[in-house]
KEVO-573161 format. One record per atom (N, C-alpha, C): residue number from 1; atom name; x, y, z; residue in one letter. Coordinates in nm, 4 decimals, m for minus. Example, Ala and Ser with C-alpha at 12.3 -4.5 7.8 and 13.67 -1.06 7.14 Angstrom:
<nodes>
   kese   paba         px         py         pz   voke
      1      N     1.3190    m0.5690     0.7800      a
      1     CA     1.2300    m0.4500     0.7800      a
      1      C     1.3200    m0.3300     0.7800      a
      2      N     1.2850    m0.2250     0.7080      s
      2     CA     1.3670    m0.1060     0.7140      s
      2      C     1.2900     0.0030     0.7870      s
</nodes>
This chain:
<nodes>
   kese   paba         px         py         pz   voke
      1      N     0.9646    m2.7055     0.5835      m
      1     CA     0.8790    m2.5768     0.5712      m
      1      C     0.9130    m2.4823     0.6063      m
      2      N     1.0285    m2.4856     0.7407      t
      2     CA     1.1070    m2.4166     0.8117      t
      2      C     1.1905    m2.3444     0.7082      t
      3      N     1.2670    m2.4027     0.5833      k
      3     CA     1.3498    m2.3902     0.5192      k
      3      C     1.2525    m2.2833     0.4335      k
      4      N     1.0939    m2.3126     0.4199      f
      4     CA     1.0846    m2.2436     0.2940      f
      4      C     1.0037    m2.1080     0.3587      f
      5      N     1.0091    m2.1059     0.5219      l
      5     CA     0.9630    m1.9747     0.5720      l
      5      C     1.0618    m1.9026     0.5692      l
      6      N     1.1726    m1.9261     0.6259      l
      6     CA     1.3175    m1.8854     0.6293      l
      6      C     1.3632    m1.7813     0.4966      l
      7      N     1.3283    m1.8060     0.3414      l
      7     CA     1.3366    m1.8043     0.2591      l
      7      C     1.2137    m1.6963     0.1966      l
      8      N     1.1155    m1.7469     0.2219      c
      8     CA     1.0239    m1.5698     0.2058      c
      8      C     1.0302    m1.4814     0.2828      c
      9      N     1.0703    m1.4876     0.4139      a
      9     CA     1.1178    m1.4102     0.4747      a
      9      C     1.2540    m1.3076     0.4633      a
     10      N     1.3167    m1.3886     0.4188      f
     10     CA     1.4590    m1.3670     0.3599      f
     10      C     1.3962    m1.2589     0.1902      f
     11      N     1.3403    m1.3113     0.1291      l
     11     CA     1.2759    m1.2251     0.0569      l
     11      C     1.1984    m1.0934     0.0402      l
     12      N     1.1171    m1.1285     0.1344      t
     12     CA     1.0250    m0.9640     0.1742      t
     12      C     1.1227    m0.8737     0.2204      t
     13      N     1.2190    m0.9272     0.3482      a
     13     CA     1.3296    m0.8412     0.3760      a
     13      C     1.3929    m0.7465     0.2625      a
     14      N     1.4409    m0.8107     0.1596      s
     14     CA     1.5181    m0.8151     0.0303      s
     14      C     1.4680    m0.7065     0.0084      s
     15      N     1.2989    m0.7235    m0.0272      l
     15     CA     1.2406    m0.6021    m0.1107      l
     15      C     1.1787    m0.5011    m0.0779      l
     16      N     1.2375    m0.5058     0.0275      t
     16     CA     1.1858    m0.3799     0.1614      t
     16      C     1.2747    m0.3201     0.2379      t
     17      N     1.3661    m0.3741     0.2042      s
     17     CA     1.5162    m0.3160     0.2604      s
     17      C     1.5261    m0.1827     0.2647      s
     18      N     1.4887    m0.1201     0.1590      f
     18     CA     1.5514     0.0454     0.1492      f
     18      C     1.4576     0.0855     0.1994      f
     19      N     1.5290     0.2407     0.2847      a
     19     CA     1.4974     0.3071     0.3650      a
     19      C     1.4086     0.3949     0.3041      a
     20      N     1.2855     0.4615     0.4159      q
     20     CA     1.2052     0.5671     0.3777      q
     20      C     1.2030     0.6858     0.3732      q
     21      N     1.1977     0.8188     0.2987      y
     21     CA     1.1937     0.9151     0.3691      y
     21      C     1.1045     0.9135     0.4956      y
     22      N     1.1921     1.0036     0.5731      q
     22     CA     1.0953     1.0882     0.6791      q
     22      C     1.0543     1.2470     0.6560      q
     23      N     0.9614     1.2843     0.7219      p
     23     CA     0.9193     1.4344     0.7054      p
     23      C     1.0777     1.5029     0.7685      p
     24      N     1.0585     1.6078     0.6904      g
     24     CA     1.1772     1.6727     0.7319      g
     24      C     1.3649     1.6149     0.6690      g
     25      N     1.2917     1.5256     0.5480      d
     25     CA     1.4698     1.4592     0.5140      d
     25      C     1.4712     1.5579     0.3768      d
     26      N     1.6057     1.5743     0.2916      r
     26     CA     1.6263     1.6095     0.2211      r
     26      C     1.5531     1.5253     0.0705      r
     27      N     1.4540     1.6132    m0.0193      a
     27     CA     1.4461     1.5140    m0.0890      a
     27      C     1.5316     1.4852    m0.2379      a
     28      N     1.5920     1.3625    m0.2776      t
     28     CA     1.6083     1.3865    m0.3794      t
     28      C     1.5705     1.4453    m0.5290      t
     29      N     1.6497     1.5391    m0.6390      d
     29     CA     1.5911     1.5247    m0.7191      d
     29      C     1.5730     1.4262    m0.8049      d
     30      N     1.5245     1.4158    m0.9620      f
     30     CA     1.5085     1.3566    m1.0727      f
     30      C     1.5258     1.3762    m1.2084      f
     31      N     1.5393     1.3304    m1.2696      r
     31     CA     1.5128     1.3502    m1.4384      r
     31      C     1.4301     1.2561    m1.5098      r
     32      N     1.2865     1.2307    m1.5068      l
     32     CA     1.2412     1.1193    m1.5538      l
     32      C     1.1840     1.1771    m1.7011      l
     33      N     1.1107     1.0872    m1.7969      k
     33     CA     1.0734     1.1036    m1.9188      k
     33      C     0.9145     1.1188    m1.9134      k
     34      N     0.8261     1.2548    m1.9363      n
     34     CA     0.7428     1.2579    m1.9334      n
     34      C     0.6663     1.1804    m2.0587      n
     35      N     0.5294     1.1831    m2.0181      v
     35     CA     0.4312     1.1317    m2.1187      v
     35      C     0.4657     1.1605    m2.2821      v
     36      N     0.4935     1.3459    m2.2485      n
     36     CA     0.5327     1.4293    m2.4174      n
     36      C     0.6507     1.3855    m2.4176      n
     37      N     0.7952     1.2816    m2.4036      g
     37     CA     0.8504     1.2579    m2.4410      g
     37      C     0.9661     1.3724    m2.3593      g
     38      N     0.9376     1.4700    m2.3054      k
     38     CA     1.0525     1.5428    m2.2378      k
     38      C     1.1145     1.5080    m2.1129      k
     39      N     1.2027     1.5358    m2.0574      l
     39     CA     1.2136     1.4897    m1.9529      l
     39      C     1.2050     1.5971    m1.8614      l
     40      N     1.1665     1.5435    m1.6956      v
     40     CA     1.1808     1.6255    m1.6543      v
     40      C     1.2116     1.6264    m1.4926      v
     41      N     1.2539     1.7458    m1.4129      s
     41     CA     1.2746     1.7341    m1.2699      s
     41      C     1.2137     1.8257    m1.2398      s
     42      N     1.2514     1.8022    m1.0839      l
     42     CA     1.1969     1.9484    m0.9919      l
     42      C     1.2728     2.0722    m1.0090      l
     43      N     1.3592     2.0552    m1.0140      k
     43     CA     1.4704     2.2077    m1.0527      k
     43      C     1.4186     2.2855    m1.1695      k
     44      N     1.3505     2.2198    m1.2645      d
     44     CA     1.3060     2.2966    m1.4057      d
     44      C     1.1855     2.3859    m1.3482      d
     45      N     1.0988     2.3600    m1.2951      d
     45     CA     0.9681     2.4537    m1.1951      d
     45      C     1.0664     2.5802    m1.1303      d
     46      N     1.0826     2.6626    m1.2046      k
     46     CA     1.1643     2.7455    m1.0788      k
     46      C     1.0347     2.8448    m1.0079      k
     47      N     0.9196     2.8357    m1.0644      a
     47     CA     0.8092     2.9005    m0.9516      a
     47      C     0.7378     2.8397    m0.8531      a
     48      N     0.7979     2.6970    m0.8512      a
     48     CA     0.7129     2.6097    m0.7712      a
     48      C     0.7541     2.6761    m0.6219      a
     49      N     0.6673     2.6564    m0.5623      k
     49     CA     0.6929     2.6626    m0.4289      k
     49      C     0.7160     2.5235    m0.3353      k
     50      N     0.7055     2.4351    m0.4111      g
     50     CA     0.6938     2.3046    m0.3634      g
     50      C     0.6590     2.2183    m0.4729      g
     51      N     0.5953     2.0660    m0.3956      f
     51     CA     0.5476     1.9934    m0.5500      f
     51      C     0.4757     1.8507    m0.4467      f
     52      N     0.3891     1.8038    m0.5143      i
     52     CA     0.3062     1.7301    m0.4902      i
     52      C     0.3352     1.5813    m0.5506      i
     53      N     0.4303     1.5013    m0.5468      v
     53     CA     0.4540     1.3816    m0.5892      v
     53      C     0.3890     1.2700    m0.5573      v
     54      N     0.3409     1.2134    m0.6777      v
     54     CA     0.2216     1.0935    m0.6089      v
     54      C     0.3041     0.9841    m0.7202      v
     55      N     0.2948     0.9062    m0.6380      f
     55     CA     0.3623     0.7318    m0.6924      f
     55      C     0.2513     0.6710    m0.7212      f
     56      N     0.1895     0.6473    m0.8538      t
     56     CA     0.0629     0.6295    m0.9226      t
     56      C     0.1220     0.5186    m1.0378      t
     57      N     0.0069     0.4668    m1.0882      c
     57     CA     0.0027     0.3966    m1.2162      c
     57      C    m0.1344     0.4159    m1.2901      c
     58      N    m0.1114     0.2809    m1.4238      n
     58     CA    m0.2558     0.2700    m1.4601      n
     58      C    m0.3825     0.1743    m1.3950      n
     59      N    m0.2943     0.0409    m1.3498      h
     59     CA    m0.3606    m0.0350    m1.3637      h
     59      C    m0.4197    m0.0905    m1.2125      h
     60      N    m0.3783     0.0083    m1.1271      c
     60     CA    m0.3911    m0.0713    m0.9693      c
     60      C    m0.5501     0.0465    m0.9657      c
     61      N    m0.6374    m0.0309    m0.8921      p
     61     CA    m0.7878    m0.0007    m0.8307      p
     61      C    m0.7677     0.1135    m0.7773      p
     62      N    m0.6904     0.1583    m0.6512      y
     62     CA    m0.6658     0.2588    m0.5785      y
     62      C    m0.6097     0.3968    m0.6607      y
     63      N    m0.5121     0.3256    m0.7698      s
     63     CA    m0.4638     0.4482    m0.8530      s
     63      C    m0.5651     0.5444    m0.9235      s
     64      N    m0.6637     0.4481    m0.9514      q
     64     CA    m0.8053     0.4688    m1.0680      q
     64      C    m0.9104     0.5123    m0.9814      q
     65      N    m0.9258     0.4967    m0.8536      a
     65     CA    m1.0153     0.5471    m0.7211      a
     65      C    m0.9609     0.6975    m0.7388      a
     66      N    m0.8179     0.7100    m0.7143      y
     66     CA    m0.8015     0.8832    m0.6645      y
     66      C    m0.7438     0.9546    m0.7859      y
     67      N    m0.7765     0.8868    m0.9039      e
     67     CA    m0.7085     1.0221    m1.0261      e
     67      C    m0.7904     1.0882    m1.0629      e
     68      N    m0.8941     1.1246    m1.0646      q
     68     CA    m0.9885     1.2377    m1.0184      q
     68      C    m0.9243     1.3538    m0.9228      q
     69      N    m0.8990     1.2985    m0.7839      r
     69     CA    m0.9095     1.3677    m0.6896      r
     69      C    m0.7198     1.4350    m0.7242      r
     70      N    m0.6567     1.3283    m0.7868      i
     70     CA    m0.5076     1.3962    m0.8162      i
     70      C    m0.4941     1.4805    m0.9085      i
     71      N    m0.6135     1.5138    m0.9996      i
     71     CA    m0.6156     1.5987    m1.0650      i
     71      C    m0.6495     1.7260    m1.0427      i
     72      N    m0.7309     1.6883    m0.9437      q
     72     CA    m0.8348     1.8374    m0.8784      q
     72      C    m0.7351     1.8927    m0.7723      q
     73      N    m0.6104     1.8067    m0.7578      l
     73     CA    m0.5025     1.8837    m0.6418      l
     73      C    m0.4432     1.9413    m0.7664      l
     74      N    m0.4039     1.9081    m0.8646      d
     74     CA    m0.3261     1.9986    m0.8915      d
     74      C    m0.4006     2.1003    m0.9553      d
     75      N    m0.5407     2.0845    m1.0312      q
     75     CA    m0.5954     2.2478    m1.0489      q
     75      C    m0.5916     2.3336    m0.9112      q
     76      N    m0.5956     2.2794    m0.8251      k
     76     CA    m0.6309     2.3736    m0.7068      k
     76      C    m0.4836     2.3982    m0.6346      k
     77      N    m0.4009     2.3689    m0.6970      y
     77     CA    m0.2750     2.3836    m0.5886      y
     77      C    m0.2073     2.4580    m0.7230      y
     78      N    m0.1777     2.3796    m0.8216      r
     78     CA    m0.0662     2.4328    m0.9114      r
     78      C    m0.0623     2.5566    m0.9220      r
     79      N    m0.1911     2.6616    m0.8931      p
     79     CA    m0.1473     2.8014    m0.9338      p
     79      C    m0.1155     2.8576    m0.8165      p
     80      N    m0.1521     2.8147    m0.6838      q
     80     CA    m0.1009     2.8440    m0.5662      q
     80      C     0.0762     2.7981    m0.5426      q
     81      N     0.1357     2.7428    m0.6705      g
     81     CA     0.2669     2.7132    m0.6398      g
     81      C     0.3166     2.5588    m0.5960      g
     82      N     0.2455     2.4675    m0.5572      y
     82     CA     0.2436     2.3069    m0.5786      y
     82      C     0.1425     2.2256    m0.6412      y
     83      N     0.2186     2.2167    m0.7772      p
     83     CA     0.1659     2.1619    m0.8836      p
     83      C     0.1984     1.9976    m0.8776      p
     84      N     0.1658     1.9147    m0.8815      v
     84     CA     0.1419     1.7554    m0.8954      v
     84      C     0.2788     1.7052    m0.9677      v
     85      N     0.3122     1.6191    m0.9377      i
     85     CA     0.3580     1.5656    m1.0520      i
     85      C     0.3948     1.3708    m0.9949      i
     86      N     0.3126     1.3055    m1.1320      a
     86     CA     0.3049     1.2028    m1.1117      a
     86      C     0.3895     1.0966    m1.1757      a
     87      N     0.4330     0.9967    m1.0609      i
     87     CA     0.5142     0.8971    m1.1255      i
     87      C     0.5023     0.7537    m1.1436      i
     88      N     0.4932     0.6825    m1.2348      n
     88     CA     0.5117     0.5473    m1.2339      n
     88      C     0.6265     0.4496    m1.2722      n
     89      N     0.6153     0.3788    m1.1490      p
     89     CA     0.7436     0.3170    m1.1028      p
     89      C     0.7245     0.1670    m1.0897      p
     90      N     0.6310     0.1247    m1.2048      n
     90     CA     0.5860    m0.0561    m1.1931      n
     90      C     0.6408    m0.0735    m1.2955      n
     91      N     0.7547    m0.2146    m1.2980      d
     91     CA     0.7879    m0.2555    m1.4220      d
     91      C     0.6697    m0.3262    m1.5465      d
     92      N     0.6720    m0.2814    m1.6139      p
     92     CA     0.5793    m0.3304    m1.7697      p
     92      C     0.5542    m0.4879    m1.7961      p
     93      N     0.6971    m0.5176    m1.7585      h
     93     CA     0.7092    m0.6609    m1.7790      h
     93      C     0.6111    m0.7706    m1.7270      h
     94      N     0.6128    m0.6447    m1.5644      i
     94     CA     0.5340    m0.7481    m1.4674      i
     94      C     0.3654    m0.7524    m1.5004      i
     95      N     0.3779    m0.5522    m1.5127      q
     95     CA     0.2235    m0.5404    m1.5251      q
     95      C     0.2045    m0.4784    m1.6932      q
     96      N     0.1693    m0.5431    m1.7817      p
     96     CA     0.1895    m0.4592    m1.9185      p
     96      C     0.0933    m0.3396    m1.9304      p
     97      N    m0.0302    m0.3398    m1.8205      e
     97     CA    m0.0842    m0.2028    m1.8228      e
     97      C    m0.0220    m0.0738    m1.8180      e
     98      N     0.1147    m0.0817    m1.7520      d
     98     CA     0.1947     0.0355    m1.7011      d
     98      C     0.2685     0.0742    m1.7552      d
     99      N     0.2902     0.0190    m1.9126      s
     99     CA     0.3679     0.0421    m1.9567      s
     99      C     0.4280     0.1809    m2.0585      s
    100      N     0.4500     0.2452    m2.1224      f
    100     CA     0.4923     0.3870    m2.1045      f
    100      C     0.4274     0.4109    m2.1842      f
    101      N     0.3277     0.3329    m2.3254      e
    101     CA     0.2718     0.3293    m2.4361      e
    101      C     0.1605     0.3511    m2.3538      e
    102      N     0.0958     0.2601    m2.2765      k
    102     CA    m0.0018     0.2563    m2.1955      k
    102      C    m0.0184     0.4086    m2.0757      k
    103      N     0.0935     0.4637    m2.0407      m
    103     CA     0.1047     0.5622    m2.0339      m
    103      C     0.0469     0.6762    m2.0710      m
    104      N     0.0728     0.7027    m2.1965      v
    104     CA     0.0708     0.7597    m2.2996      v
    104      C    m0.0299     0.7936    m2.3221      v
    105      N    m0.1523     0.6804    m2.3570      e
    105     CA    m0.2799     0.6739    m2.3701      e
    105      C    m0.3661     0.7441    m2.2556      e
    106      N    m0.3501     0.6592    m2.1540      r
    106     CA    m0.4262     0.6905    m2.0504      r
    106      C    m0.4232     0.8442    m2.0208      r
    107      N    m0.3382     0.9030    m1.9801      a
    107     CA    m0.2913     1.0450    m1.9591      a
    107      C    m0.3374     1.1172    m2.0979      a
    108      N    m0.3467     1.1007    m2.2101      q
    108     CA    m0.4765     1.2100    m2.3089      q
    108      C    m0.5965     1.1409    m2.3011      q
    109      N    m0.6353     1.0153    m2.2747      a
    109     CA    m0.7510     1.0154    m2.2214      a
    109      C    m0.8551     1.0770    m2.1234      a
    110      N    m0.7198     1.0803    m2.0488      k
    110     CA    m0.7947     1.1323    m1.8877      k
    110      C    m0.7705     1.3176    m1.8705      k
    111      N    m0.6845     1.3737    m1.9779      a
    111     CA    m0.6570     1.4571    m2.0183      a
    111      C    m0.5675     1.5393    m1.8173      a
    112      N    m0.4913     1.4637    m1.8144      y
    112     CA    m0.3867     1.4786    m1.7293      y
    112      C    m0.3081     1.6150    m1.7125      y
    113      N    m0.3729     1.7055    m1.6790      p
    113     CA    m0.2930     1.8917    m1.6340      p
    113      C    m0.1504     1.8597    m1.6146      p
    114      N    m0.1234     1.7438    m1.5074      f
    114     CA     0.0074     1.7241    m1.4859      f
    114      C     0.1246     1.6101    m1.5842      f
    115      N     0.2661     1.6661    m1.5140      p
    115     CA     0.2893     1.5441    m1.5984      p
    115      C     0.3020     1.4242    m1.5120      p
    116      N     0.3748     1.3492    m1.6268      y
    116     CA     0.2990     1.1687    m1.5751      y
    116      C     0.5040     1.0883    m1.6056      y
    117      N     0.5328     1.0850    m1.5126      l
    117     CA     0.6734     0.9652    m1.5291      l
    117      C     0.6972     0.9052    m1.5524      l
    118      N     0.7914     0.8563    m1.6377      i
    118     CA     0.8229     0.6846    m1.6306      i
    118      C     0.9137     0.6796    m1.5402      i
    119      N     0.9419     0.5713    m1.3737      d
    119     CA     1.0598     0.5797    m1.3762      d
    119      C     1.1167     0.4096    m1.3690      d
    120      N     1.1653     0.4284    m1.4959      e
    120     CA     1.2048     0.3256    m1.5311      e
    120      C     1.2738     0.2088    m1.5036      e
    121      N     1.3758     0.2363    m1.3720      n
    121     CA     1.4155     0.1053    m1.3271      n
    121      C     1.3784     0.1514    m1.1601      n
    122      N     1.2527     0.1734    m1.1522      s
    122     CA     1.2136     0.1928    m0.9971      s
    122      C     1.3013     0.2808    m0.8962      s
    123      N     1.4402     0.3445    m0.9785      n
    123     CA     1.5191     0.3658    m0.8719      n
    123      C     1.4546     0.4765    m0.7981      n
    124      N     1.4038     0.5914    m0.8593      v
    124     CA     1.2892     0.7430    m0.7688      v
    124      C     1.2036     0.6691    m0.6375      v
    125      N     1.1756     0.5716    m0.7084      a
    125     CA     1.0590     0.5306    m0.6062      a
    125      C     1.1584     0.4512    m0.4745      a
    126      N     1.2233     0.3887    m0.4997      r
    126     CA     1.3246     0.2985    m0.4183      r
    126      C     1.4181     0.4285    m0.3165      r
    127      N     1.4199     0.5414    m0.3898      a
    127     CA     1.5201     0.6700    m0.3016      a
    127      C     1.4203     0.7496    m0.2179      a
    128      N     1.2748     0.7403    m0.2636      y
    128     CA     1.1982     0.8391    m0.1643      y
    128      C     1.1139     0.6882    m0.0603      y
    129      N     1.1392     0.5562    m0.0900      g
    129     CA     1.0743     0.4977    m0.0368      g
    129      C     0.8866     0.4431    m0.0193      g
    130      N     0.8851     0.5178    m0.1694      a
    130     CA     0.7081     0.4668    m0.1805      a
    130      C     0.6911     0.3109    m0.2032      a
    131      N     0.6617     0.2801    m0.1241      t
    131     CA     0.5838     0.1242    m0.1189      t
    131      C     0.4729     0.0833    m0.2384      t
    132      N     0.4032     0.2569    m0.2205      r
    132     CA     0.2479     0.1692    m0.2498      r
    132      C     0.2001     0.2858    m0.4301      r
    133      N     0.0712     0.2294    m0.4695      t
    133     CA    m0.0015     0.3072    m0.5425      t
    133      C    m0.1260     0.3845    m0.5174      t
    134      N    m0.1482     0.4423    m0.5005      p
    134     CA    m0.0864     0.6020    m0.5147      p
    134      C    m0.0222     0.6117    m0.3130      p
    135      N     0.1315     0.6998    m0.3701      h
    135     CA     0.2029     0.7222    m0.2033      h
    135      C     0.2450     0.8641    m0.2462      h
    136      N     0.2356     0.9070    m0.2083      v
    136     CA     0.2578     1.0773    m0.2181      v
    136      C     0.3238     1.0977    m0.1246      v
    137      N     0.4215     1.2471    m0.1667      f
    137     CA     0.5089     1.2746    m0.0918      f
    137      C     0.5216     1.4826    m0.1417      f
    138      N     0.4552     1.4959    m0.0234      v
    138     CA     0.4784     1.6893    m0.0329      v
    138      C     0.6180     1.7194     0.0221      v
    139      N     0.6407     1.7834    m0.1136      l
    139     CA     0.7542     1.8645    m0.0820      l
    139      C     0.7391     2.0263    m0.0639      l
    140      N     0.8516     2.0655     0.0238      e
    140     CA     0.8532     2.2334     0.0236      e
    140      C     1.0189     2.2608    m0.0131      e
    141      N     0.9889     2.3354    m0.1078      r
    141     CA     1.1017     2.4662    m0.1791      r
    141      C     1.1737     2.4908    m0.0700      r
    142      N     1.2923     2.5056    m0.0407      q
    142     CA     1.3634     2.5910     0.0261      q
    142      C     1.5138     2.5963    m0.0503      q
    143      N     1.5218     2.7327    m0.0973      k
    143     CA     1.6557     2.7978    m0.1903      k
    143      C     1.6744     2.6791    m0.3095      k
    144      N     1.7840     2.6000    m0.2974      s
    144     CA     1.7732     2.4734    m0.4073      s
    144      C     1.7623     2.3605    m0.3231      s
    145      N     1.7197     2.3346    m0.2134      r
    145     CA     1.6316     2.2057    m0.1615      r
    145      C     1.5243     2.2350    m0.1837      r
    146      N     1.4428     2.0750    m0.1886      f
    146     CA     1.3370     2.0598    m0.1236      f
    146      C     1.3141     1.9657    m0.0096      f
    147      N     1.2377     1.9896     0.0728      v
    147     CA     1.2360     1.9009     0.1517      v
    147      C     1.0893     1.8430     0.1822      v
    148      N     1.0516     1.6936     0.2311      v
    148     CA     1.0125     1.6340     0.2528      v
    148      C     0.9127     1.6699     0.3849      v
    149      N     0.7511     1.7079     0.3232      r
    149     CA     0.7054     1.7458     0.4699      r
    149      C     0.5670     1.6518     0.5187      r
    150      N     0.5339     1.5876     0.3975      y
    150     CA     0.4220     1.5116     0.4320      y
    150      C     0.4651     1.3592     0.3469      y
    151      N     0.4100     1.2604     0.4076      i
    151     CA     0.4076     1.1511     0.3324      i
    151      C     0.2966     1.0716     0.3978      i
    152      N     0.2598     0.9840     0.2484      g
    152     CA     0.1265     0.8847     0.2972      g
    152      C     0.0431     0.8835     0.2074      g
    153      N    m0.1077     0.8966     0.2689      a
    153     CA    m0.2440     0.8608     0.1766      a
    153      C    m0.2688     1.0248     0.1535      a
    154      N    m0.3583     1.0031     0.0128      i
    154     CA    m0.4566     1.1673    m0.0069      i
    154      C    m0.5318     1.2210     0.0894      i
    155      N    m0.6443     1.1310     0.1089      d
    155     CA    m0.7306     1.0918     0.2130      d
    155      C    m0.7328     0.9857     0.2753      d
    156      N    m0.8568     0.9851     0.3882      d
    156     CA    m0.8901     0.8853     0.4558      d
    156      C    m1.0094     0.8209     0.3685      d
    157      N    m1.0762     0.8077     0.2357      h
    157     CA    m1.1327     0.7108     0.1952      h
    157      C    m1.1235     0.7104     0.0485      h
    158      N    m1.1028     0.5617     0.0289      t
    158     CA    m1.0156     0.5280    m0.0825      t
    158      C    m1.1481     0.5478    m0.1877      t
    159      N    m1.2876     0.4926    m0.1919      e
    159     CA    m1.3743     0.4372    m0.2427      e
    159      C    m1.4590     0.5678    m0.3154      e
    160      N    m1.4952     0.6694    m0.2357      d
    160     CA    m1.5547     0.7745    m0.1957      d
    160      C    m1.5165     0.9149    m0.1740      d
    161      N    m1.4857     0.9645    m0.3072      a
    161     CA    m1.4245     1.1323    m0.2210      a
    161      C    m1.5224     1.2049    m0.1307      a
    162      N    m1.6298     1.2220    m0.1710      a
    162     CA    m1.7588     1.2545    m0.0857      a
    162      C    m1.7609     1.2043     0.0566      a
    163      N    m1.6510     1.0775     0.0751      k
    163     CA    m1.6776     1.0532     0.1938      k
    163      C    m1.5439     1.0616     0.2786      k
    164      N    m1.4796     1.1471     0.2312      a
    164     CA    m1.3623     1.1645     0.2841      a
    164      C    m1.3765     1.2681     0.4064      a
    165      N    m1.3274     1.2259     0.5552      e
    165     CA    m1.2894     1.3370     0.6447      e
    165      C    m1.2128     1.4013     0.6358      e
    166      N    m1.1030     1.3367     0.6363      k
    166     CA    m0.9502     1.4011     0.6513      k
    166      C    m0.8993     1.4001     0.5020      k
    167      N    m0.8620     1.4962     0.4531      k
    167     CA    m0.7862     1.5096     0.3248      k
    167      C    m0.6332     1.5950     0.3761      k
    168      N    m0.5643     1.4154     0.3765      y
    168     CA    m0.4077     1.4533     0.4265      y
    168      C    m0.3516     1.5783     0.3576      y
    169      N    m0.3441     1.5411     0.2239      v
    169     CA    m0.2572     1.6298     0.1842      v
    169      C    m0.2814     1.7745     0.1568      v
    170      N    m0.4435     1.7811     0.1247      e
    170     CA    m0.4738     1.9116     0.1335      e
    170      C    m0.4859     1.9784     0.2148      e
    171      N    m0.4247     1.9489     0.3606      a
    171     CA    m0.4411     1.9894     0.4862      a
    171      C    m0.2365     2.0166     0.4768      a
    172      N    m0.1908     1.9236     0.4498      a
    172     CA    m0.0242     1.9645     0.4445      a
    172      C    m0.0034     2.1034     0.3904      a
    173      N    m0.0692     2.1017     0.2585      v
    173     CA    m0.0503     2.2074     0.1290      v
    173      C    m0.0901     2.3351     0.2171      v
    174      N    m0.2074     2.3326     0.2472      e
    174     CA    m0.2432     2.4482     0.3280      e
    174      C    m0.1610     2.5065     0.4142      e
    175      N    m0.1115     2.3961     0.5149      a
    175     CA    m0.0264     2.4934     0.6056      a
    175      C     0.0439     2.5123     0.5901      a
    176      N     0.1397     2.4878     0.4310      l
    176     CA     0.2883     2.5329     0.3937      l
    176      C     0.2264     2.6652     0.3073      l
    177      N     0.1164     2.6194     0.2815      l
    177     CA     0.0941     2.7636     0.2376      l
    177      C     0.0770     2.8813     0.3314      l
    178      N     0.0696     2.9069     0.4540      k
    178     CA     0.0735     3.0120     0.5568      k
    178      C     0.1813     2.9719     0.6167      k
    179      N     0.2770     2.9201     0.5818      g
    179     CA     0.4100     2.8937     0.6458      g
    179      C     0.4256     2.8305     0.7336      g
    180      N     0.3638     2.7200     0.7566      e
    180     CA     0.2902     2.6633     0.8680      e
    180      C     0.4043     2.5113     0.8774      e
    181      N     0.4279     2.3877     0.9328      q
    181     CA     0.4365     2.2809     0.9313      q
    181      C     0.2946     2.2018     0.9359      q
    182      N     0.2852     2.1195     0.8222      p
    182     CA     0.1405     2.0302     0.8614      p
    182      C     0.1442     1.9616     0.9874      p
    183      N     0.0094     1.9654     1.0732      a
    183     CA    m0.0122     1.8890     1.1695      a
    183      C     0.0394     1.7592     1.1896      a
    184      N    m0.0118     1.6926     1.0666      l
    184     CA    m0.0156     1.5760     1.0382      l
    184      C     0.0817     1.5276     0.9290      l
    185      N     0.2104     1.4833     0.9720      a
    185     CA     0.2730     1.4576     0.8620      a
    185      C     0.3519     1.3634     0.8002      a
    186      N     0.2407     1.2433     0.8413      f
    186     CA     0.3009     1.0718     0.8120      f
    186      C     0.1242     1.0272     0.8213      f
    187      N     0.0975     0.9389     0.7189      t
    187     CA    m0.0283     0.8662     0.6895      t
    187      C     0.0258     0.7165     0.6742      t
    188      N    m0.0481     0.5816     0.6364      k
    188     CA    m0.0345     0.4654     0.5849      k
    188      C    m0.0672     0.5028     0.4565      k
    189      N     0.0589     0.4455     0.3419      a
    189     CA     0.0014     0.5011     0.2424      a
    189      C    m0.1482     0.3959     0.1897      a
    190      N    m0.2152     0.3433     0.1178      i
    190     CA    m0.2993     0.2537     0.0736      i
    190      C    m0.3134     0.2313    m0.0479      i
    191      N    m0.3012     0.1231    m0.0898      g
    191     CA    m0.3075     0.1134    m0.2414      g
    191      C    m0.2360    m0.0077    m0.2792      g
    192      N    m0.1887    m0.0653    m0.4391      c
    192     CA    m0.1429    m0.1660    m0.4660      c
    192      C     0.0240    m0.1750    m0.4633      c
    193      N     0.0615    m0.3078    m0.4448      t
    193     CA     0.2022    m0.2514    m0.4073      t
    193      C     0.2542    m0.2433    m0.5464      t
    194      N     0.4324    m0.1885    m0.5425      i
    194     CA     0.4608    m0.1099    m0.6350      i
    194      C     0.5555    m0.2696    m0.7288      i
    195      N     0.5202    m0.2585    m0.8540      k
    195     CA     0.5860    m0.4143    m0.8893      k
    195      C     0.7284    m0.3726    m0.9715      k
    196      N     0.8105    m0.4071    m0.8821      w
    196     CA     0.9136    m0.3390    m0.8674      w
    196      C     0.9981    m0.4467    m0.9552      w
    197      N     1.1131    m0.3342    m1.0520      k
    197     CA     1.2223    m0.3894    m1.1696      k
    197      C     1.2981    m0.4607    m1.0895      k
    198      N     1.3050    m0.6357    m1.1409      k
    198     CA     1.4155    m0.6955    m1.0991      k
    198      C     1.5271    m0.6898    m1.1138      k
    199      N     1.6647    m0.7041    m1.0273      g
    199     CA     1.7902    m0.6555    m1.0560      g
    199      C     1.8248    m0.5384    m0.9966      g
</nodes>
């Protein structure tokens, strides 16, 4: 029994041993395939003041609960220079509903106004330290760099947007638009665990 527990502890540590970004860290750019077949990276959008990067997916009930709120974040903040970029880091061999083909279907069905990218090897999620879906990273552009200003949940009520009292992402972006730093830069992301690609 002791050997079994030690093995479990080792496996858990192995899966979560990558570092997570902290507010103030420089974010790594990426180049991932969008559901329209085109490659997308942060540097492509020259007009953006920053980005709302959301690690999300098709199948997760938490991601589904926040789907409309993610759409609304893009609709509200894209015109102000903070568009949403959604990234699916899940291995479709573990969760078939998160395959690229299913991503295309969902993006079309829900009329996503933002890019929905596939992180085929989960490398971007690992680099950022994302652990859940949804998991948000608000980035601020500083010349050619992108700096992490907020990490965590979208708001404080998973089930009902109308009952959310603290809208973390909105507060962070509003602060940045005023030239200020978010008063709250980190919260715990609530959602499904990422289905990591093995190897």
